FIDRENPA-630969 format. One record per residue: x, y, z of N, C-alpha, C in turn. Coordinates in Angstrom, 1 decimal, decimal comma, always signed. Layout:
! FIDRENPA-630969
    npx    npy    npz   capx   capy   capz    cpx    cpy    cpz
      X      Y      Z      X      Y      Z      X      Y      Z
...
***
This chain:
! FIDRENPA-630969
    npx    npy    npz   capx   capy   capz    cpx    cpy    cpz
   -3,6  +13,4  +18,5   -3,0  +13,0  +17,3   -1,9  +12,0  +17,5
   -1,7  +11,0  +16,6   -0,7  +10,0  +16,8   +0,6  +10,6  +16,3
   +1,7   +9,9  +16,8   +3,1  +10,3  +16,4   +3,5   +9,7  +15,1
   +4,8   +9,6  +14,9   +5,3   +9,1  +13,7   +5,3   +7,5  +13,8
   +5,2   +6,9  +12,6   +5,3   +5,5  +12,5   +6,1   +5,2  +11,2
   +7,2   +4,5  +11,3   +8,0   +4,2  +10,2   +8,3   +2,7  +10,2
   +8,4   +2,1   +9,0   +8,8   +0,7   +8,8   +9,9   +0,7   +7,8
  +11,1   +0,2   +8,3  +12,3   +0,3   +7,5  +12,8   -1,1   +7,2
  +13,2   -1,2   +5,9  +13,8   -2,5   +5,4  +15,2   -2,3   +4,9
  +15,7   -3,3   +4,1  +17,1   -3,2   +3,6  +17,4   -1,9   +2,8
  +16,4   -1,5   +1,9  +16,6   -0,4   +1,0  +15,5   +0,6   +1,1
  +14,4   +0,3   +1,6  +13,2   +1,1   +1,6  +12,7   +1,5   +3,0
  +12,0   +2,6   +3,1  +11,4   +3,0   +4,4  +10,0   +3,5   +4,0
   +9,0   +3,0   +4,8   +7,6   +3,5   +4,8   +7,5   +4,6   +5,8
   +7,0   +5,7   +5,4   +6,8   +6,8   +6,4   +5,6   +7,6   +6,0
   +5,1   +8,4   +6,9   +3,9   +9,2   +6,6   +4,3  +10,3   +5,6
   +3,4  +10,5   +4,6   +3,7  +11,6   +3,7   +3,7  +13,0   +4,3
   +4,5  +13,9   +3,8   +4,6  +15,2   +4,2   +4,4  +16,2   +3,0
   +4,1  +17,4   +3,3   +3,9  +18,4   +2,1   +5,2  +18,4   +1,2
   +6,3  +18,2   +1,8   +7,6  +18,2   +1,0   +7,6  +17,1   -0,1
   +6,7  +16,1   +0,1   +6,7  +15,0   -0,9   +5,8  +15,3   -2,1
   +5,1  +16,4   -2,1   +4,1  +16,6   -3,1   +4,7  +16,7   -4,5
   +5,8  +17,4   -4,7   +6,4  +17,5   -6,0   +6,9  +16,1   -6,5
   +7,5  +15,3   -5,7   +7,9  +14,0   -6,1   +6,8  +13,1   -6,5
   +5,7  +13,1   -5,7   +4,5  +12,3   -6,0   +3,9  +12,7   -7,3
   +3,8  +14,0   -7,5   +3,3  +14,6   -8,8   +4,1  +14,0   -9,9
   +5,4  +14,1   -9,8   +6,2  +13,6  -10,9   +6,0  +12,2  -11,2
   +5,8  +11,4  -10,2   +5,6   +9,9  -10,4   +4,2   +9,6  -11,0
   +3,2  +10,3  -10,5   +1,8   +9,9  -10,8   +1,2  +10,8  -11,8
   +1,9  +11,6  -12,5   +1,4  +12,4  -13,6   +1,4  +11,5  -14,9
   +2,1  +10,4  -14,8   +2,2   +9,4  -15,9   +1,0   +8,6  -16,0
   +0,2   +8,7  -17,1   -1,0   +7,9  -17,2   -0,8   +6,4  -17,1
   +0,4   +5,9  -17,4   +0,6   +4,4  -17,3   +0,6   +4,0  -15,8
   +1,0   +4,9  -14,9   +1,0   +4,5  -13,5   -0,4   +4,4  -12,9
   -1,3   +5,3  -13,3   -2,6   +5,3  -12,8   -3,7   +4,6  -13,7
   -3,2   +3,9  -14,7   -4,2   +3,4  -15,7   -5,3   +2,6  -15,1
   -5,0   +1,8  -14,1   -6,0   +0,9  -13,5   -6,6   +1,4  -12,2
   -6,3   +2,6  -11,9   -6,7   +3,2  -10,6   -8,1   +3,9  -10,7
   -8,7   +4,2   -9,5   -9,9   +4,9   -9,5   -9,6   +6,4   -9,4
   -8,3   +6,8   -9,5   -8,0   +8,2   -9,5   -6,8   +8,4  -10,6
   -6,6   +9,7  -10,9   -5,4  +10,1  -11,7   -5,6  +10,0  -13,2
   -4,5  +10,3  -13,9   -3,2  +10,8  -13,4   -3,3  +12,2  -12,8
   -2,3  +12,6  -12,0   -2,3  +13,9  -11,5   -2,1  +14,9  -12,6
   -2,8  +16,1  -12,5   -2,7  +17,2  -13,4   -1,9  +18,3  -12,9
   -1,8  +18,4  -11,6   -1,1  +19,5  -10,9   -0,6  +19,1   -9,6
   +0,5  +19,8   -9,1   +1,0  +19,4   -7,8   +0,1  +19,7   -6,6
   -1,0  +20,4   -6,9   -2,0  +20,6   -5,8   -2,7  +19,3   -5,5
   -2,8  +18,4   -6,4   -3,6  +17,2   -6,2   -2,9  +16,3   -5,2
   -1,6  +16,0   -5,3   -1,0  +15,2   -4,2   -0,9  +16,0   -2,9
   -0,8  +17,3   -3,0   -0,7  +18,0   -1,7   -2,1  +17,9   -1,0
   -3,2  +18,0   -1,7   -4,5  +17,8   -1,1   -4,6  +16,4   -0,5
   -4,1  +15,4   -1,2   -4,1  +14,1   -0,6   -3,3  +14,0   +0,7
   -2,1  +14,6   +0,6   -1,3  +14,6   +1,8   -2,0  +15,2   +3,0
   -2,6  +16,4   +2,7   -3,3  +17,1   +3,8   -4,4  +16,4   +4,5
   -5,0  +15,4   +3,8   -6,1  +14,6   +4,4   -5,6  +13,3   +5,1
   -4,3  +13,0   +5,0   -3,9  +11,7   +5,5   -3,9  +11,6   +7,1
   -3,6  +12,6   +7,8   -3,6  +12,5   +9,2   -5,0  +12,3   +9,7
   -6,0  +12,9   +9,2   -7,4  +12,7   +9,6   -7,9  +11,3   +9,2
   -7,4  +10,8   +8,1   -7,8   +9,4   +7,7   -7,2   +8,4   +8,7
   -6,0   +8,7   +9,1   -5,4   +7,8  +10,1   -6,1   +7,8  +11,4
   -6,5   +9,0  +11,9   -7,2   +9,1  +13,2   -8,6   +8,5  +13,1
   -9,2   +8,5  +12,0  -10,6   +7,9  +11,9  -10,5   +6,4  +11,5
   -9,4   +5,9  +11,3   -9,3   +4,5  +11,0   -9,6   +4,2   +9,5
   -9,6   +5,2   +8,7  -10,0   +5,0   +7,3   -8,9   +4,5   +6,4
   -7,7   +5,0   +6,6   -6,5   +4,6   +5,8   -5,3   +4,9   +6,6
   -4,3   +4,0   +6,4   -3,0   +4,1   +7,0   -2,0   +4,0   +5,9
   -1,6   +5,2   +5,3   -0,9   +5,2   +4,1   +0,5   +5,8   +4,3
   +1,4   +5,4   +3,4   +2,8   +5,7   +3,6   +3,4   +6,1   +2,2
   +4,4   +7,0   +2,2   +5,3   +7,1   +1,1   +6,3   +6,0   +1,2
   +6,6   +5,4   +0,1   +7,7   +4,4   +0,0   +8,9   +5,2   -0,4
  +10,0   +5,3   +0,4  +11,1   +6,1   +0,1  +12,4   +5,3   +0,1
  +13,3   +5,7   -0,8  +14,7   +5,2   -0,7  +15,6   +6,4   -0,2
  +16,6   +6,0   +0,6  +17,4   +7,1   +1,1  +18,1   +7,9   +0,0
  +18,4   +7,3   -1,1  +19,2   +8,0   -2,1  +18,2   +8,6   -3,2
  +16,9   +8,4   -3,1  +16,0   +8,8   -4,1  +14,8   +9,6   -3,6
  +14,5   +9,5   -2,3  +13,2  +10,1   -1,8  +12,1   +9,2   -2,2
  +10,9   +9,8   -2,3   +9,7   +9,0   -2,6   +9,7   +8,3   -4,0
   +9,4   +7,0   -4,0   +9,3   +6,3   -5,3   +7,9   +5,7   -5,5
   +7,0   +5,8   -4,5   +5,7   +5,3   -4,6   +4,9   +5,5   -3,3
   +3,8   +4,8   -3,2   +2,9   +4,8   -2,1   +2,4   +3,5   -1,8
   +2,3   +3,1   -0,5   +1,6   +1,9   -0,1   +0,8   +2,2   +1,1
   -0,2   +1,3   +1,4   -1,0   +1,6   +2,6   -2,1   +0,6   +2,9
   -2,8   +0,8   +4,0   -3,8   -0,1   +4,5   -5,2   +0,6   +4,5
   -6,2   -0,1   +4,0   -7,5   +0,4   +4,0   -8,5   -0,7   +4,4
   -9,7   -0,4   +4,5  -10,8   -1,4   +4,8  -10,4   -2,3   +6,0
   -9,9   -1,6   +7,0   -9,6   -2,3   +8,2  -10,8   -2,8   +9,0
  -10,8   -4,1   +9,4  -11,8   -4,6  +10,3  -11,1   -5,1  +11,5
  -11,1   -4,4  +12,6  -10,4   -4,9  +13,8  -11,1   -6,1  +14,4
  -12,4   -6,2  +14,3  -13,2   -7,3  +14,8  -12,7   -8,6  +14,0
  -12,7   -8,5  +12,7  -12,3   -9,7  +11,9  -10,8   -9,8  +11,7
  -10,0   -8,8  +12,1   -8,6   -8,9  +12,0   -8,1   -9,0  +10,6
   -8,7   -8,1   +9,7   -8,3   -8,2   +8,3   -8,2   -6,7   +7,8
   -7,6   -6,6   +6,6   -7,5   -5,3   +5,9   -7,2   -5,6   +4,4
   -7,2   -4,5   +3,7   -6,8   -4,5   +2,3   -5,6   -3,6   +2,1
   -4,6   -4,0   +1,4   -3,4   -3,1   +1,1   -3,4   -2,8   -0,4
   -2,8   -1,6   -0,7   -2,6   -1,2   -2,0   -1,3   -0,5   -2,2
   -0,7   -0,6   -3,4   +0,6   -0,1   -3,6   +0,7   +0,5   -5,0
   +1,5   +1,5   -5,2   +1,9   +1,9   -6,6   +3,3   +2,5   -6,6
   +3,9   +2,4   -7,7   +5,3   +2,9   -7,9   +5,4   +3,7   -9,2
   +6,3   +4,7   -9,2   +6,6   +5,3  -10,5   +7,1   +4,3  -11,5
   +6,9   +4,5  -12,8   +7,2   +3,6  -13,8   +8,7   +3,1  -13,8
   +9,6   +4,1  -13,5  +11,0   +3,7  -13,4  +11,3   +2,6  -12,5
  +10,4   +2,3  -11,5  +10,7   +1,3  -10,5  +10,0   +0,0  -10,7
   +9,3   -0,1  -11,8   +8,6   -1,3  -12,1   +9,7   -2,4  -12,5
   +9,5   -3,6  -11,9  +10,4   -4,7  -12,2  +11,8   -4,6  -11,6
  +11,9   -3,8  -10,6  +13,2   -3,6   -9,9  +13,3   -4,3   -8,6
  +12,3   -4,9   -8,1  +12,3   -5,6   -6,8  +11,7   -4,8   -5,7
  +11,5   -3,5   -5,9  +11,0   -2,6   -4,8   +9,6   -3,1   -4,3
   +8,8   -3,6   -5,3   +7,4   -4,0   -4,8   +7,5   -5,2   -3,8
   +8,4   -6,1   -4,1   +8,5   -7,3   -3,2   +9,0   -6,8   -1,8
  +10,0   -5,9   -1,7  +10,4   -5,4   -0,4   +9,3   -4,6   +0,3
   +8,6   -3,8   -0,5   +7,5   -3,0   +0,1   +6,4   -3,9   +0,7
   +6,2   -5,0   +0,0   +5,2   -6,0   +0,5   +5,7   -6,6   +1,8
   +7,0   -6,9   +1,9   +7,5   -7,4   +3,1   +7,4   -6,4   +4,3
   +7,5   -5,1   +4,0   +7,4   -4,1   +5,0   +5,9   -4,0   +5,5
   +5,0   -3,8   +4,5   +3,6   -3,6   +4,9   +3,0   -4,8   +5,5
   +3,4   -6,0   +5,1   +2,8   -7,2   +5,7   +3,4   -7,4   +7,1
   +4,6   -7,1   +7,4   +5,2   -7,1   +8,7   +4,4   -6,2   +9,6
   +4,1   -5,0   +9,2   +3,3   -4,1  +10,0   +1,9   -4,7  +10,2
   +1,3   -5,3   +9,2   -0,1   -5,8   +9,4   -0,1   -7,0  +10,3
   +0,8   -8,0  +10,2   +0,7   -9,2  +11,0   +1,3   -9,0  +12,3
   +2,4   -8,2  +12,5   +3,0   -8,1  +13,8   +2,4   -6,9  +14,6
   +2,6   -5,7  +14,1   +2,2   -4,5  +14,9   +0,7   -4,4  +15,0
   -0,1   -4,8  +14,0   -1,5   -4,7  +14,0   -2,2   -6,0  +14,3
   -1,5   -7,1  +14,4   -2,1   -8,4  +14,9   -3,2   -8,8  +14,0
   -3,1   -8,6  +12,7   -4,1   -9,0  +11,7   -3,9  -10,5  +11,3
   -5,0  -11,1  +10,8   -4,9  -12,5  +10,4   -5,1  -12,7   +8,9
   -5,6  -11,6   +8,2   -5,9  -11,7   +6,7   -5,6  -10,4   +6,1
   -4,7  -10,4   +5,1   -4,3   -9,2   +4,4   -4,7   -9,4   +2,9
   -5,7   -8,6   +2,5   -6,2   -8,7   +1,1   -5,6   -7,7   +0,2
   -5,7   -7,9   -1,1   -5,3   -7,0   -2,2   -6,1   -7,2   -3,4
   -6,3   -6,2   -4,2   -7,0   -6,3   -5,5   -6,1   -5,9   -6,6
   -6,3   -6,5   -7,8   -5,6   -6,1   -9,0   -6,7   -6,1  -10,1
   -6,6   -5,1  -11,0   -7,5   -5,1  -12,1   -7,3   -6,4  -12,9
   -8,5   -6,9  -13,4   -8,4   -8,1  -14,1   -7,6   -8,0  -15,4
   -7,5   -6,7  -15,9   -6,7   -6,4  -17,1   -5,3   -6,2  -16,8
   -4,9   -6,2  -15,5   -3,5   -5,8  -15,2   -2,8   -7,1  -14,7
   -2,3   -7,9  -15,7   -1,7   -9,2  -15,4   -0,4   -9,0  -14,7
   +0,3   -7,8  -14,9   +1,6   -7,6  -14,2   +1,4   -7,5  -12,7
   +0,3   -6,8  -12,3   +0,1   -6,6  -10,9   -0,4   -8,0  -10,3
   -1,1   -8,7  -11,0   -1,5  -10,1  -10,5   -0,3  -11,0  -10,3
   +0,6  -11,0  -11,3   +1,8  -11,8  -11,1   +2,6  -11,3   -9,9
   +2,7  -10,0   -9,8   +3,5   -9,4   -8,7   +3,0   -9,9   -7,3
   +1,6   -9,9   -7,2   +1,0  -10,3   -5,9   +1,3  -11,8   -5,7
   +1,2  -12,6   -6,7   +1,5  -14,0   -6,6   +2,9  -14,3   -6,2
   +3,9  -13,5   -6,8   +5,3  -13,7   -6,4   +5,5  -13,4   -5,0
   +4,7  -12,5   -4,4   +4,8  -12,1   -3,0   +4,1  -13,1   -2,1
   +3,5  -14,1   -2,7   +2,9  -15,2   -1,9   +1,4  -15,0   -1,7
   +0,8  -14,0   -2,3   -0,7  -13,8   -2,1   -1,4  -14,9   -3,0
   -2,5  -15,3   -2,4   -3,3  -16,4   -3,1   -4,5  -15,8   -3,8
   -4,7  -16,2   -5,0   -5,8  -15,7   -5,9   -7,1  -16,3   -5,3
   -8,0  -15,4   -5,0   -9,3  -15,8   -4,5  -10,4  -15,9   -5,5
  -10,4  -15,0   -6,5  -11,5  -15,0   -7,5  -11,6  -13,6   -8,1
  -12,6  -13,5   -9,1  -12,8  -12,3   -9,9  -14,1  -11,7   -9,4
  -14,0  -10,4   -9,2  -15,2   -9,6   -8,8  -15,6   -8,7  -10,0
  -16,8   -8,8  -10,5  -17,2   -8,1  -11,7  -17,6   -6,7  -11,4
  -17,3   -5,8  -12,4  -17,7   -4,4  -12,3  -17,5   -3,8  -10,9
  -16,3   -3,9  -10,4  -16,0   -3,6   -9,0  -15,4   -2,2   -8,8
  -14,6   -1,8   -9,7  -14,0   -0,4   -9,5  -14,3   +0,4  -10,8
  -14,7   +1,7  -10,5  -14,9   +2,6  -11,6  -13,7   +3,6  -11,7
  -13,3   +3,8  -13,0  -12,2   +4,7  -13,3  -12,7   +5,6  -14,4
  -13,2   +6,8  -14,1  -13,8   +7,7  -15,1  -15,0   +7,0  -15,6
  -15,1   +6,8  -16,9  -16,2   +6,2  -17,5  -16,1   +4,7  -17,6
  -15,0   +4,2  -17,2  -14,7   +2,7  -17,3  -15,0   +2,0  -16,0
  -15,6   +0,8  -16,1  -15,8   +0,0  -14,9  -14,9   -1,3  -15,1
  -14,1   -1,6  -14,1  -13,2   -2,6  -14,2  -13,6   -3,8  -13,3
  -13,4   -5,0  -13,8  -13,4   -6,2  -13,0  -12,1   -6,2  -12,2
  -12,1   -6,8  -11,0  -10,8   -7,0  -10,3  -10,7   -8,4   -9,9
   -9,4   -8,8   -9,6   -9,1  -10,1   -9,1   -8,7   -9,9   -7,6
   -9,3  -10,7   -6,7   -9,1  -10,5   -5,3   -8,0  -11,5   -4,9
   -7,1  -11,1   -4,0   -6,0  -11,9   -3,5   -6,0  -11,8   -2,0
   -5,5  -12,8   -1,3   -5,3  -12,6   +0,2   -4,1  -13,4   +0,6
   -3,6  -13,0   +1,8   -2,4  -13,6   +2,4   -2,8  -13,8   +3,9
   -2,8  -15,1   +4,4   -3,2  -15,4   +5,8   -1,9  -15,4   +6,6
   -2,1  -15,2   +7,9   -0,9  -15,2   +8,8   +0,0  -16,4   +8,6
   -0,6  -17,6   +8,6   +0,3  -18,8   +8,5   +1,0  -18,8   +7,2
   +0,4  -18,4   +6,1   +1,1  -18,3   +4,8   +2,2  -17,3   +4,8
   +2,0  -16,2   +5,4   +3,0  -15,1   +5,6   +4,2  -15,7   +6,4
   +3,9  -16,4   +7,5   +5,0  -16,8   +8,3   +5,9  -17,8   +7,6
   +5,4  -18,5   +6,6   +6,2  -19,5   +5,8   +6,8  -18,9   +4,6
   +6,5  -17,6   +4,3   +6,9  -17,0   +3,1   +8,2  -16,2   +3,2
   +8,9  -15,9   +2,1  +10,1  -15,1   +2,2   +9,9  -13,7   +2,8
   +8,6  -13,2   +2,6   +8,3  -11,9   +3,2   +8,6  -11,8   +4,7
   +8,3  -12,9   +5,4   +8,5  -12,9   +6,8  +10,0  -12,9   +7,2
  +10,9  -13,3   +6,3  +12,3  -13,4   +6,6  +13,0  -12,1   +6,3
  +12,4  -11,1   +5,8  +13,0   -9,8   +5,5  +13,3   -9,1   +6,8
  +14,5   -8,5   +6,8  +14,8   -7,7   +8,0  +14,0   -6,4   +8,0
  +13,2   -6,3   +9,0  +12,3   -5,1   +9,1  +12,3   -4,5  +10,5
  +12,3   -3,2  +10,5  +12,3   -2,5  +11,8  +11,1   -1,5  +11,8
  +10,2   -1,8  +12,8   +9,0   -1,0  +12,9   +9,3   +0,0  +14,0
   +9,2   +1,3  +13,7   +9,6   +2,4  +14,7   +8,3   +3,2  +15,0
   +8,0   +3,3  +16,2   +6,8   +4,0  +16,6   +5,6   +3,1  +16,8
   +4,5   +3,7  +17,1   +3,3   +3,0  +17,4   +2,2   +3,3  +16,3
   +1,3   +2,4  +16,0   +0,3   +2,7  +15,1   -0,8   +3,6  +15,7
   -1,5   +4,3  +14,9   -2,6   +5,2  +15,4   -3,6   +4,3  +16,2
   -4,2   +4,9  +17,2   -5,2   +4,2  +18,0   -6,2   +3,5  +17,2
   -6,7   +4,1  +16,2   -7,8   +3,4  +15,4   -7,3   +2,2  +14,7
   -6,0   +2,0  +14,5   -5,4   +0,8  +13,9   -4,8   -0,2  +14,8
   -4,6   +0,2  +16,1   -4,0   -0,6  +17,1   -4,8   -1,9  +17,3
   -4,2   -3,0  +17,6   -5,0   -4,2  +17,8   -5,8   -4,1  +19,1
   -7,0   -4,8  +19,1   -7,8   -4,9  +20,3   -7,2   -5,9  +21,3
   -7,3   -5,5  +22,5   -6,8   -6,5  +23,5   -5,3   -6,6  +23,5
***
């Protein structure tokens, strides 16, 4: 099993979720507005985030997902971000992020993007970081563009949420674009090593 991996910035830290985070994550994601465009949620009980937390170590070891609680020292967990759809051969991945409604529009999304992209491009040696936003979620689309992601196009009927099927807008950020962006200038400290399944080849 891999050890701990943390990514720290000016006000936020990405760390592996623990069972102690379940109550906070439940409080954040029981809000239907938070999960409106997701393929899961809202949470109905604290058992749901606890079940998710319990499966994260296995997902890391299998290379399926490398997910983190986004925490503030004075607040604890305020959201989640992570890496999925990793292709080490093609040196690309997809990232996803969500925050409790209280934190929308506060700047935490931009800092978290700086942390996760530093991990992707530096520690994991990737070349392409992708992201999706629901075609109906203009706020998330604008947030990705503010972070420097480039709009690639619209994918029809791509994500199902309950009985609804959502189109999504695909975005990407290439290494050279990241290196020229404000995200790369953020002070970031990566502590620990990525799981073997996510470590760069060669």
